C-alpha positions in Angstrom: 79.2 157.8 168.2 75.9 157.1 170.0 75.4 155.0 173.1 72.6 152.3 173.1 71.5 149.6 175.4 71.2 146.2 173.7 67.8 144.5 174.2 69.2 141.2 172.9 72.5 139.6 171.9 73.9 141.1 168.7 76.7 139.2 167.0 80.1 141.0 167.1 78.6 143.7 169.3 77.5 142.5 172.7 75.1 140.7 175.1 71.6 141.8 176.3 71.8 144.7 178.7 75.2 146.0 177.7 75.7 149.6 176.9 77.7 150.0 173.7 78.8 152.8 171.5 77.9 152.5 167.8 77.9 154.8 164.8 74.6 156.8 164.5 73.6 155.3 161.2 73.9 151.7 162.5 71.8 152.6 165.5 69.2 154.6 163.5 68.9 152.2 160.5 69.3 148.8 162.1 69.4 148.5 165.9 66.6 150.9 166.9 64.0 150.0 164.2 64.5 146.2 164.7 64.1 146.6 168.5 67.6 145.2 169.1 68.6 148.3 171.1 67.2 151.4 172.8 68.9 154.7 173.3 71.0 154.9 176.5 69.3 157.8 178.3 68.3 158.0 181.9 64.6 157.0 181.4 65.5 154.0 179.2 68.1 152.9 181.7 65.6 152.9 184.5 62.9 151.2 182.3 65.4 148.5 181.2 66.4 147.8 184.8 62.7 147.5 185.8 62.0 145.1 182.9 65.4 143.3 182.9 64.1 140.1 184.7 61.1 139.8 182.4 63.2 140.4 179.3 65.8 137.8 180.4 63.0 135.3 181.1 61.5 135.9 177.6 65.0 135.6 176.0 65.6 132.3 177.9 62.3 130.9 176.8 62.9 131.9 173.1 66.4 130.4 173.3 65.1 127.1 174.7 62.5 126.9 171.9 65.3 127.6 169.3 67.5 124.9 170.9 64.7 122.3 170.6 64.2 123.3 166.9 68.0 123.1 166.4 68.1 119.5 167.8 65.2 118.5 165.5 66.7 119.9 162.3 70.4 119.5 163.0 72.2 118.3 160.0 69.5 119.6 157.6 70.6 119.6 154.0 68.6 121.3 151.3 68.8 121.1 147.5 68.6 124.1 145.2 68.3 123.4 141.5 70.0 126.0 139.2 71.3 126.1 135.6 75.0 126.4 135.3 77.8 126.5 132.7 80.3 123.7 131.9 82.8 125.0 134.5 80.2 124.8 137.3 79.6 128.6 137.5 75.9 129.4 138.0 73.9 131.6 135.7 73.0 133.9 138.6 73.4 133.0 142.2 71.8 131.4 145.2 70.8 134.0 147.8 69.7 134.0 151.4 66.1 134.2 150.2 66.5 131.1 148.1 68.0 129.2 151.0 65.2 130.3 153.4 62.7 129.1 150.8 64.4 125.7 150.4 64.5 125.3 154.2 60.7 126.1 154.3 60.1 123.3 151.8 62.0 121.0 154.2 60.0 121.9 157.3 62.1 124.7 158.8 60.3 128.0 158.6 62.7 131.0 158.8 63.2 134.5 157.4 65.9 135.3 154.9 67.5 137.5 157.6 68.2 134.4 159.7 70.4 132.9 156.9 73.9 134.2 157.7 75.3 134.2 154.1 78.4 136.4 153.7 78.1 136.4 149.9 75.7 134.7 147.4 76.7 131.1 146.3 77.8 131.3 142.6 79.0 127.7 141.9 77.7 124.2 141.9 78.4 122.0 144.9 77.7 121.6 148.6 78.2 124.6 150.9 77.7 124.9 154.6 75.6 128.0 155.6 75.0 129.3 159.1 71.3 129.8 160.1 70.5 131.8 163.3 67.4 130.4 164.9 67.9 132.8 167.8 70.7 135.3 168.4 72.4 132.7 170.6 71.5 129.5 168.6 73.2 129.1 165.2 73.1 125.8 163.3 74.8 124.7 160.0 72.7 123.9 157.0 74.1 122.1 154.0 73.1 123.7 150.7 73.5 121.4 147.7 73.4 123.4 144.5 73.0 121.3 141.4 71.6 121.3 137.9 69.2 118.4 138.6 67.9 116.3 141.4 70.0 113.4 140.1 73.1 115.5 140.1 72.3 116.6 143.6 72.1 113.0 144.7 75.5 112.2 143.1 77.1 115.2 144.8 75.6 114.1 148.1 77.3 110.7 147.7 80.6 112.5 147.2 81.1 111.9 143.5 83.3 114.4 141.7 81.0 115.5 138.9 83.6 117.4 136.9 85.9 114.3 136.7 83.0 112.1 135.6 81.9 114.7 133.0 85.5 114.9 131.6 85.8 111.1 131.4 82.4 110.9 129.6 83.5 113.7 127.2 86.8 111.9 126.5 85.0 108.6 125.8 82.6 110.4 123.4 85.5 112.1 121.6 87.2 108.7 121.3 84.0 107.1 119.8 83.7 110.0 117.4 87.3 109.7 116.3 86.9 106.0 115.7 83.7 106.6 113.7 85.5 109.3 111.6 88.4 106.9 111.0 86.0 104.3 109.8 84.2 106.7 107.5 87.5 107.9 106.2 88.7 104.3 105.5 85.3 103.5 103.8 85.5 106.5 101.5 89.0 105.7 100.4 87.9 102.3 98.9 
């Protein structure tokens, strides 16, 4: 284990200024290169204490900006068009990059790393995804995955697309059966 000082809040780890013990790979590959932490040695402790007020002020300013953006885009819903099979399973998936791109088209510019997606979306429908505008400001974004814009609008209204597809299929089958019965009756004459 290695001890580091957090330079900003890190989810499931701690707040700014805390000394935490983490695995060396996590520190070396994620926390240190991204500037989220510094090694906990004597010089860095002294440097952090000198700069603490300034760092906290910068963090507060960034958080306030993120909160203003969150208020402006709260309740944002984006549409992602994908092809899918009859059962609603996608041919492929919707990733954090796809969601970030859809948000950008709707006026919210963010990086794919800000989309907190535990696993890619692999089915049609509406899914709530968390987006971190700041380590302390997280908003929900609705991701509507559909085959077409029309289908997305129907999903948005709350229609059960599978039920309507099945009903449509059954009525087509009934029409086909009636036509076949007519053809059979006509050929017997």
